[in-house]
C-alpha positions in Angstrom: -29.5 -19.6 42.8 -25.9 -19.2 41.5 -25.2 -17.2 38.2 -21.8 -17.5 36.9 -19.7 -14.5 35.6 -17.0 -16.1 33.1 -14.0 -14.9 31.4 -13.6 -17.1 28.2 -10.5 -17.2 26.2 -9.5 -19.8 23.3 -12.9 -21.5 24.1 -12.0 -22.3 27.6 -13.0 -20.7 30.9 -10.1 -18.4 32.1 -11.9 -17.2 35.2 -15.1 -17.6 36.8 -17.0 -16.0 39.7 -20.0 -17.4 41.5 -22.5 -14.6 41.5 -26.2 -14.0 42.1 -28.6 -12.8 39.6 -30.2 -9.7 41.0 -32.2 -8.4 38.1 -32.7 -8.2 34.4 -33.3 -4.7 33.4 -35.4 -3.6 30.4 -32.4 -2.1 28.6 -30.5 -5.6 28.5 -28.3 -4.7 31.6 -28.0 -7.9 34.0 -27.5 -7.0 37.5 -25.2 -9.2 39.5 -24.2 -9.5 43.1 -20.8 -10.9 44.2 -20.6 -11.3 48.0 -17.3 -11.3 49.8 -16.2 -14.9 50.2 -18.1 -16.0 46.9 -16.0 -18.9 45.3 -14.1 -18.2 42.2 -11.3 -19.7 39.9 -8.4 -18.2 38.3 -5.7 -19.2 35.7 -2.3 -20.3 37.2 0.9 -21.9 36.0 2.2 -25.2 37.3 4.1 -23.5 40.1 0.7 -22.0 41.3 1.6 -18.2 40.3 -1.4 -16.3 38.7 -1.4 -15.9 34.8 -2.5 -12.4 33.8 -2.4 -12.4 30.1 -4.0 -15.5 28.5 -1.9 -18.2 27.1 -2.6 -21.5 25.2 -2.1 -23.5 28.5 -3.4 -23.0 32.0 -5.1 -24.7 35.0 -7.5 -23.0 37.2 -7.0 -22.5 41.0 -9.6 -21.7 43.9 -9.9 -18.4 45.4 -12.6 -16.2 47.1 -14.0 -12.9 46.2 -12.4 -10.2 48.2 -15.1 -7.8 48.5 -18.6 -7.0 48.0 -19.8 -5.9 44.7 -22.5 -5.2 42.4 -22.2 -5.6 38.7 -24.1 -3.8 35.9 -23.5 -6.0 32.9 -24.9 -4.9 29.5 -24.2 -6.9 26.5 -23.0 -4.8 23.5 -21.8 -2.0 25.8 -18.0 -2.9 25.8 -17.7 -2.5 29.5 -19.5 -3.4 32.7 -19.5 -1.1 35.9 -19.1 -2.6 39.4 -20.2 -0.7 42.7 -17.9 -1.9 45.5 -18.3 -1.4 49.1 -16.2 -1.6 52.0 -16.8 -3.3 55.2 -18.8 -0.6 56.5 -21.2 -0.7 53.6 -20.0 2.5 52.1 -19.2 2.9 48.5 -15.4 2.3 48.2 -15.3 2.6 44.6 -16.7 1.9 41.1 -14.8 -0.6 38.9 -15.1 -0.4 35.1 -14.2 -3.7 33.5 -13.5 -3.4 29.5 -15.0 -6.4 27.9 -16.3 -7.7 24.6 -18.3 -10.6 23.3 -20.5 -10.4 26.5 -23.3 -13.0 26.0 -25.9 -14.6 28.2 -25.5 -18.6 28.6 -27.4 -21.2 30.2 -25.1 -20.8 33.4 -24.5 -17.0 33.3 -22.9 -14.5 31.5 -19.6 -15.1 29.3 -17.2 -12.5 28.2 -13.6 -11.5 26.8 -11.9 -9.3 29.1 -9.8 -6.5 27.6 -7.3 -6.0 30.2 -7.9 -2.3 30.9 -10.0 -1.3 34.1 -10.8 2.1 35.7 -11.1 2.5 39.2 -13.1 5.6 40.2 -13.2 6.7 43.9 -16.1 8.7 45.2 -14.1 12.0 45.4 -14.0 11.6 41.4 -10.3 10.4 41.3 -9.7 8.0 38.3 -7.2 5.5 38.2 -6.3 3.6 34.8 -5.5 0.1 35.9 -3.5 -2.7 34.1 -2.4 -0.5 31.2 0.8 -2.8 31.1 -1.5 -5.8 30.6 -3.5 -4.1 28.0 -0.3 -3.1 26.1 1.1 -6.7 26.2 -2.3 -8.3 25.1 -2.4 -6.0 22.2 1.5 -6.9 21.4 0.2 -10.6 21.3 -2.6 -9.7 19.0 -5.4 -10.3 21.6 -6.9 -6.9 21.4 -6.9 -3.4 20.2 -5.3 -1.4 22.7 -6.3 2.1 21.2 -9.9 0.9 20.8 -10.1 0.0 24.3 -8.5 3.3 25.7 -11.0 5.1 23.4 -13.9 3.4 25.1 -12.4 4.1 28.5 -12.3 7.8 27.6 -15.9 7.5 26.2 -17.1 6.2 29.8 -15.3 9.0 31.5 -16.9 11.5 29.2 -20.2 9.9 29.9 -19.5 9.8 33.6 -22.2 7.3 34.6 -21.5 7.8 38.2 -23.2 7.4 40.5 -25.1 4.4 38.9 -28.3 4.6 41.1 -27.3 1.3 42.7 -25.3 2.6 45.5 -28.0 2.3 48.1 -28.9 -1.2 47.0 -28.3 -3.9 49.6 -28.6 -8.0 49.2 -31.1 -9.7 51.2 -29.2 -11.0 54.3 -31.2 -14.3 53.9 -29.5 -15.1 50.5 -26.9 -18.0 50.8 -23.5 -17.7 49.2 -23.6 -18.5 45.6 -21.6 -21.6 44.7 -19.9 -22.7 41.2 -22.7 -24.7 39.9 -22.5 -27.9 37.8 -21.3 -26.9 34.4 -19.1 -24.0 35.5 -16.3 -25.3 33.3 -18.3 -26.2 30.0 -18.4 -23.6 27.3 -21.2 -23.8 24.8 
């Protein structure tokens, strides 16, 4: 069964990924599987180029997930953590996505992305990703860059890696998730 992971801006779907709900944990964490090639949509301009900072107007284009990942999404945490594997099934990196207003919906999970991401390699090397987008979104009044950076620093101080999900593998019989009916309706 498909479970949608949707970024929402201005009351509309900005990005959407077809995922599979793996488990609801007792602490409220929602565990999602995004397999390589799962369908997704992302915002583009009329010329087809990707839009990275939310604007008032956009259309969505199709694309497929580029890799295998397992997301640990917890409403109220201010971030999700994704375990990403390479083609051999080895952990390639952890990806921390900073987000707010995470909520469960009838079709999946909706959130507002706060642009900053952390990429943590298995050797402990940390990359702060998309700081330019964070600053631009803050300049436009879409978020508070200092607060997002402070949350990122807190995650690094807590150091939740490994997550305990690194050896998890999906059931090989699971079909590729799809963008289910209603993927574009925000309630």
